[in-house]
C-alpha positions in Angstrom: 96.6 -21.3 -26.0 100.1 -21.1 -26.7 101.4 -18.6 -29.0 104.8 -18.5 -30.5 106.1 -15.8 -32.5 108.7 -16.1 -34.8 111.6 -16.2 -32.5 113.8 -12.9 -33.1 117.5 -13.8 -34.0 118.4 -12.1 -30.7 116.0 -15.0 -28.8 117.9 -17.7 -30.7 121.7 -16.2 -29.9 120.0 -16.0 -26.3 119.1 -19.7 -26.1 122.0 -21.1 -28.3 125.3 -19.2 -27.4 127.5 -19.9 -24.6 128.0 -16.0 -24.1 125.8 -12.9 -24.8 124.4 -10.1 -23.8 120.8 -10.6 -23.8 119.3 -12.9 -21.3 116.1 -14.8 -22.0 113.7 -14.6 -18.9 110.7 -16.7 -18.1 108.0 -14.7 -16.9 105.3 -16.9 -14.8 102.0 -15.4 -13.8 99.6 -17.0 -11.3 96.6 -16.0 -11.8 93.8 -15.6 -8.5 91.5 -18.6 -8.7 88.5 -16.4 -7.6 89.2 -13.6 -10.4 89.7 -12.6 -13.7 92.1 -14.5 -16.2 92.5 -11.4 -18.2 96.4 -10.7 -18.2 95.5 -6.7 -17.9 93.3 -7.5 -14.5 95.0 -7.0 -11.5 93.5 -10.4 -10.1 96.8 -12.1 -10.3 98.1 -13.8 -6.9 101.6 -13.6 -8.1 103.9 -12.5 -10.7 107.7 -13.9 -10.8 110.5 -14.0 -13.0 113.7 -16.2 -13.1 115.9 -13.4 -14.0 116.4 -9.8 -13.7 116.7 -6.6 -15.3 116.8 -4.2 -12.4 115.3 -2.8 -9.4 111.3 -2.9 -9.3 109.9 0.7 -8.6 108.1 -0.9 -5.5 110.9 -1.2 -3.6 112.4 0.9 -0.6 115.7 1.9 0.6 115.3 -1.0 3.6 113.8 -3.8 1.3 115.5 -3.9 -2.4 113.5 -6.1 -4.8 114.8 -7.2 -8.2 112.8 -8.3 -11.1 111.5 -7.3 -14.6 109.1 -4.8 -15.6 107.3 -5.8 -18.7 104.3 -3.9 -20.1 103.7 -2.3 -17.0 103.7 -5.4 -14.8 106.6 -5.9 -12.2 107.5 -9.4 -11.8 109.7 -10.5 -8.7 112.9 -12.4 -9.2 112.9 -15.8 -7.8 115.5 -18.6 -8.9 113.2 -21.4 -10.3 113.4 -24.5 -12.5 111.8 -25.3 -15.3 110.9 -29.5 -16.1 109.5 -29.5 -19.5 107.2 -32.4 -20.2 108.3 -35.6 -21.8 106.6 -36.5 -25.2 103.9 -39.4 -24.4 101.9 -41.3 -27.1 98.5 -40.6 -24.7 99.0 -37.1 -24.9 100.9 -34.0 -23.1 102.5 -35.1 -20.0 103.1 -33.0 -16.9 105.7 -30.1 -16.4 106.7 -28.7 -13.2 108.3 -25.6 -11.8 110.6 -25.7 -8.7 111.6 -22.7 -6.5 114.3 -22.8 -4.2 112.9 -20.3 -2.0 110.6 -20.9 0.8 109.2 -18.3 3.0 106.3 -18.1 5.4 105.0 -15.5 2.9 105.3 -18.0 -0.1 103.5 -21.0 2.1 100.6 -18.4 2.9 100.2 -17.4 -1.0 100.2 -21.6 -1.5 97.6 -21.9 1.2 95.3 -19.1 0.2 95.3 -18.9 -3.8 96.8 -22.3 -5.0 93.5 -24.7 -5.1 91.3 -26.5 -7.6 93.4 -26.0 -11.0 94.6 -22.3 -10.5 95.4 -21.0 -13.9 99.0 -20.0 -15.0 100.9 -18.3 -17.9 104.5 -18.5 -18.8 106.0 -16.0 -21.1 109.6 -15.7 -22.6 111.2 -12.4 -23.0 114.7 -10.9 -23.7 116.4 -8.9 -20.9 117.0 -5.9 -23.6 113.2 -5.9 -24.6 111.1 -7.1 -21.8 107.7 -5.6 -23.4 108.3 -7.9 -26.2 107.0 -11.1 -25.6 109.1 -13.8 -27.8 106.7 -16.9 -26.8 103.5 -17.2 -24.7 102.3 -20.6 -23.4 98.9 -20.6 -21.8 96.3 -23.1 -20.7 98.5 -24.2 -18.0 97.0 -25.3 -14.4 98.6 -26.1 -11.5 97.4 -29.3 -10.6 99.4 -30.3 -7.8 101.7 -28.2 -5.1 104.3 -30.1 -3.0 106.7 -28.2 -0.5 109.2 -28.8 2.2 111.7 -26.5 4.1 113.9 -26.1 1.1 111.5 -26.0 -2.4 108.3 -25.6 -3.6 107.1 -27.8 -6.4 104.4 -26.8 -8.6 103.0 -29.8 -11.0 101.5 -28.0 -14.2 98.9 -29.4 -16.8 97.0 -28.7 -19.7 93.4 -29.4 -20.1 93.5 -32.3 -22.8 90.2 -33.0 -24.6 91.6 -35.8 -26.6 91.4 -37.9 -23.4 88.1 -37.4 -22.8 86.0 -40.3 -23.9 83.4 -39.2 -26.4 80.2 -39.6 -25.9 80.8 -39.1 -22.1 78.3 -41.8 -21.3 78.2 -45.5 -22.8 74.5 -46.4 -24.0 73.8 -49.0 -21.3 70.5 -50.0 -19.7 71.4 -48.1 -16.3 72.1 -44.8 -17.9 69.5 -45.0 -20.6 66.5 -47.6 -19.3 64.2 -46.0 -22.2 66.5 -47.5 -25.0 66.4 -50.9 -24.1 
């Protein structure tokens, strides 16, 4: 279920101003398909952000990692592009996220964690107040993953019960021979 709070004036300014001291950051959480979908649980496969506020505490002097710390969770900075779904008469379309960073580690995560409709959570926060979530979009699932040497593309979709037939079976002699 998606949750959009009344956006703060700083968030609206960050979205529409050409220059602002606040940056709107997308936090992207991919849950482990074998674990819990509770945001407080440690069964998340990956936490990513499309911006950064500083160095993460898990960095060392030899490996510096930038990202966002929000509600005691560390999100690793990784440039990404979100393509929102187009409006359709038949329901909600697909959206996609493209990562412009491909490493052997990322391919290993795709092969081990991203299968059979993995659940994701998209949240929007401001760089000055990363613990306050301006908007939250849950209910998305990864339905397709493609990658090449330059990009990783995740197709996201929501489960829409409006497209499901009701009743799920037609009352035909093949399904219900006792009725006829």
